[in-house]
N, C-alpha and C positions, 0 to 999 in steps of 0.2 A: 504494500500500500504506500502511496506517495502523498504527502500533504504539503501545502504551501504555508510557510511561516513568514510573517511580517513583523520585523522588530523595528519600531520607529525611534527616531531620536529628534527631539523637538528643535534643537539648534543646528545639528550637524547634518541633517539629511535623513536618508533611510537605508536600511540594509534589507535586502531580499534574499531568501535562500530557499532552495528546494531541499527538504529534509526527507531522509529515507530511514524507515524503521528496519529492523533486522530482517524482516520478511520481504523487503522490497528493494528497489534500486532503480537505476536508469539515469538519464542525463537531462539536459535542458535547463533553461533558466526560469525562475519563478519571479514574476513581476507583480507588484501590488500598488495600492494607492498611497496616499499621504497620511495614513493613520486614521482615516475617518470611517473605515469599515466598508468603503465602496467595493461592491462586488462580493462581499463576504456575508451579506445579509444582516449586518448589524454593526455595533461599535467594535472597535479593536480591543480585545480582552487584555492586551499587553500595555495599553496606553498609560495606565497609572502606575506601572511597575517602576521601581527605582532603577537607575542605570546599572548598578552593581548586579541586580537580579537579572536584568536583561542580558548582561554579559555572561552570567553564569548559564542562562538558558541557551545562548548561542554556543557556548563551549561544550554543551552536552549533546548538541544535535549531530547526527551522523549524516552529513550531506556530501554530495559529490560535485555540485556546481553551485556557484553563488554570484550575485551581482551586488556591488557596493557603490553607493554615491554618498560621499561625506566630505566635510571640511574640518572636522575636529580630529587632530592628529592622534590624540590619546585614545579615543574610541576606535579609530581606524586601526591602530596598531593592535589593540586588543582583539578586534574582530578578525584581522588577518592571522593573528597568532592562533585563534580558535580554528580558523580554516586550515592552517598548516597542521595543527594537531589532529584534525579529522581527515587529513589526506585529500583535500579538495583537488579535483582534477581539472575543472574548467572555471575560470575566474574572469569577471569583468569588473574593472575598477574605473570609476569616473570621479575625478576631483574637480568640481566646478570652482572657478575663481581660485585656482590653486597656486598662484604665483609664489606665495609665501609658505606653501605647504612643503613637506618633505616626505617622500615615500619611506615608510618605516622598514627596518631590517626584516621584520616578520614577513614581508612580501617574498623575499628570496628564500625564506625558509619553507615556502610551499613547494617542496621538491617533487611532489607528485603531479604537478600541473602538466597537462598536455595542451591546453588552450588558454591563452592569456590575452586580454584586451585591456590596454591602458589608454584612457582618454583624459589627458591632463591639460586643461585649458590654461594657457599662459604660465605653464610650469617654468620656473626660473633656474632650476638646478639640473646638472647633467644626470642622465639616466644611470641608475646603479647597474653594475654588471649582473647579467642574468646567467652567469656561468653555472650556478648551482641547479638551474632548472634543466637538467640533462634530458628529461623526458618530453620536453616541449616539442609539439608538432605544429602548432599554429600560433602565430604572434601577430597581433593587430595593434599598431601604434597610431594614435590619432591626436592631432593638435599638439604636437611635441616638436621642439627645436632639436634638430640633429645637425650639429656643427661639424661632425667628422670624428676624428679620434679612433680609438680602438674598440668601440662598442660592438660593431658588426663583426670585426675580426675575432673578438673573444666569443661572440654569440655563435658563430659558425664553427669555431674550434671545439667548443664544449657541447653545444646542442646539436649533436650529430643527426638527430631524428627530425629536425625542423624541415617541414615540407611546404608550409604556407606562410607567406609574409605579406602583410598589408600595411602600407604607409598612407595614411589619409590626412589631408590638410596639415601636413607637417611643414615646417620651415627647414629647408635643407641647404647646406653649403656643399659638402662633399659626401658622396655616397659610394662606398666601395663594396660591391657585392661580388666577392671572389672566394672561391674555395668551398662553397656550400654544395657538398656532393649529393644531398638528398632534396634540396629545394626544388619543387616541381611547379609552384605557382607563385607569381610575384605581381602585386598590384601597387602602382604608384598613382594615387588618386587626388587630384585637386591640391597638390602641394605647391608651396611657393619656394622660390629659389633665390639665393644671393646672386650678386652680379657676376661673380666668377665661379659659379657652381659647376659641378661635374658629377657624372654618374659613370661608374666602371662596371661593366658586365664581363665576367671572365670565369672560365673553369667551373661552369655549372652544368654538368652533363645531364642532370635529371630535369632541368627546367623545360617545361612543356607549355606553360601558359603565362603570358605577359599582358597585363592591362596597364596602359600608360595614358592618363587623361589629364586635362587641364593644362597648366603651364608646363614648360619643359626646361631642362637644364641647358646651360649655355655650351656644354661640351659633353660628348659621349665617347667612351672608350670601350670598344666591344671586341672581345677575343674569345674564340672557342665557345660560341653559343650558337650551335648549328642545328639543334633538334627541336626547335619550337613548333608546337602543333596548333596553338591558338594565340592570336595576337589581336589586341584592341588598341589602336592608336587614335584615341579621341583627343588629340592635341589641338589647342587653340592657336590661332595665329600669334606668333611671338611679337612682343612690343618692339623689339630691336631685331634687325635683320641678322640672321645667323650665317655663319660661314658655311660654304658649300661642303667642306670635308665633314663638318658636324652632321649635316643632313644626310650625307652619303652613309656615314656610319650608322645613323639611326635607321634609315630605310633598309639597310642590309639585314636588319633583324627579321624582316618579313619574307626573306628569300625562299624559305623552305616550308612555310606554314600551310596548313590545310584549311584553317578557319581564320578569316581576316575581316576586321571591321575598321573603317577609316572615317575620320572626321572630314568636313569640307576642306580645311586647309591641307590636310595630308593628301587628299585626292588631287588637289592642285599640284602638289609636288611631283606626283607620278605623271602628270600631263605635260610637264615642262620638258624641253628638248635637251637639257644639259646632260652631261655624261652620267651623273649620279642617279638620274631617273631611269636608267636602263635595267633596273632590277627585274629579273624574270620571275614571274609568279605562276609558273606552270603547275605547281603542286596545289594551288588553292582550289578547294572544292566548295567551300561556303564563303560567300562574299557579301558583306553588308556595307552599304554606302549611305552617308548622310549628306544631302545636298542642301545648301543654304539658300539658293536662289532658284525659284521655279523656272525662270527664263533661261537657265543654263542647264536644264535637265539632261539633254542628250549630249551636248558638247563637253560637259564637265566630266562625265564618266566614260565616254567612248574610248579615250586613250588607255584608261585603266582596264577596261574590258578587253582591249586588244592584247593586254599583257596577261590576262587570266583566261586563256582559251579553254582550260579544262574545268572551269567552274560548273558545278551542278546545281547549286542553290543560290539564288541572288535575291537580296533585299535592298530596296531603295527607299529612303525616307526623306521627305522634304520638311525642313523646319522654317518657320516664318522668319523673314529678314527684311529690313528696310534698306539694305545695301543697294547701291546702284550697280549696274552691270559692270563687270570688269573684263579683263582679257579673256578671249575664248568664248564669249557669249554671243558672237554674231551668228545670224541664221546660217545654217549650212556649215558651220565650223567643223562639225564631226564628219562631214562627208568624206568618204574614202578611207577613214580609219578602220571601220569594220566591213566596208564594202568590197575589199579586195579578195581575190581568190584564196581560199584556204584559211581565212581569218574568222570564219563563222564559229559561234559558240556551240560546237557539236555535241557537248555533253550536258548542256543546261536543260534541266527538267522542271524546275520550279522557280517562279518569279513572284515576288510580292512587292508591290509599290504602294506606299502610303502617302496620302495627301498630294496626289498627282492631279493637276487640273487640265482644263481643255485648251490651255494656251498652246501656241504652235510648238513650243519646246517640249511641253508635256506629251502632246500627241506624237511628236517625232520620236520621243524616247520609246513610247509603246511600239510604234512602227518599226523602229530600229531593232528592238528585241524580237518581235514576232518574225521579222524578215530573216534574222540570222540565227535562229534556234530550231534546227530540224528535229530535235528530240524533245521539245517542250511538251510537258504534260499538263501543267496548271499555271495560269497567270491570275493572280489575285490583285485587284485594284481597289484601293480605298480612296475615292475621289475627295477633293477638298471642297466641293460645292454640293448644294442640295437642290432638290426639286427639278425644275425644268432644265437647268444647266447640266445637272448630272445625267438626266435622260438623254440630252443632246450629245454629251460626251460619250455615253455608252453606245449610242447608235453609230457614232463615227468609228469607235474602236472595233465594234463587231464587223464592220465592213472592211477592215484592213486585211491585207493578204497575210497568210500564215505559212511559214515554212514547214510546220508540223501539222499533219492532218489530224493528229490525236489531241492537239492542244485545246484545252478548255479555258475559257475566260470567265471569271466570276467577279462580281462587284460586291464589296462588303461595306457596311456602314461604320464599322469600328476599326481603329488602328491597332 
């Protein structure tokens, strides 16, 4: 049997834990309200207990996972000590407004941890070494300043079982990810970077998934990262123009992937004629493209599709933008890119297009795909308009010539 326990603290926040009696077990996080009994059918029975009694209750619970949100260092240290004593395996710790807080030593005493999430808003101190957490398999760091140093070198040296690393909204100067033999998934999400920031990817033979979104570092050093299977490059346009060698190094990451997702800015890089844009994408089977301007639907992704001739599943999404047309948006700019002999998407079987409209560019994109996909089985279109405009667009699409006799075109109202 599993029960949820809520132990409130009036000044410091709340502690939530999943408690397990001797006849039960399992994982997961238990989340509760702010001590008002919401969702429990009445008032909180622990609300009037003294803090010393609450601490004793926590120390007696047999739990495997817990989530803490607190600002009082003394109580946090006691709770973490209780968690360490009970062999907690999954821990999420959030210190709101934690600039003056200090992570207690009892955190690294939780040596049974396999999953750890640290969300430290405005934390002013260096992270403690996690070398004692040798069983750690998943680490999620959010809102933390990572200035460099030996943190990751020590982490990879001692935490040999680390497989998943997530860096979310961190401020990063230098990030050296080298020598992690078991790391299979890396996510760098919406982080901010110093002016001379750098990321080094090297000697990670098990790395298969990379998600890199938001801003990007000013320099990338990539060595011996050849086995990626899934890459998401949802990078925004940099404020400062980057040097071509840096772009070349970054784009080489996608050379051998099977699943690829690109942001509008990244798609533009593959469409440029410079030498570093000639990365072959013959192994890509699943391709997702985000287009920022509807008027550039066909012209913006045609050069990319010409590089992904073996793609089997294609997704195109249009996001609203007030930007004016830029290079490559002229009518007919895509002509000849996919029209040449032997350039057809011979393996493409499924296409999904979200928020495509009846503008000339949107219609030309549909026509381009139908004309060059002899094995197409299903094209799903989510139009951006309603009513009569959608009906008009549908009639025009259904009249287009299809290279595949078996292709079915369906319209959906939801994205």
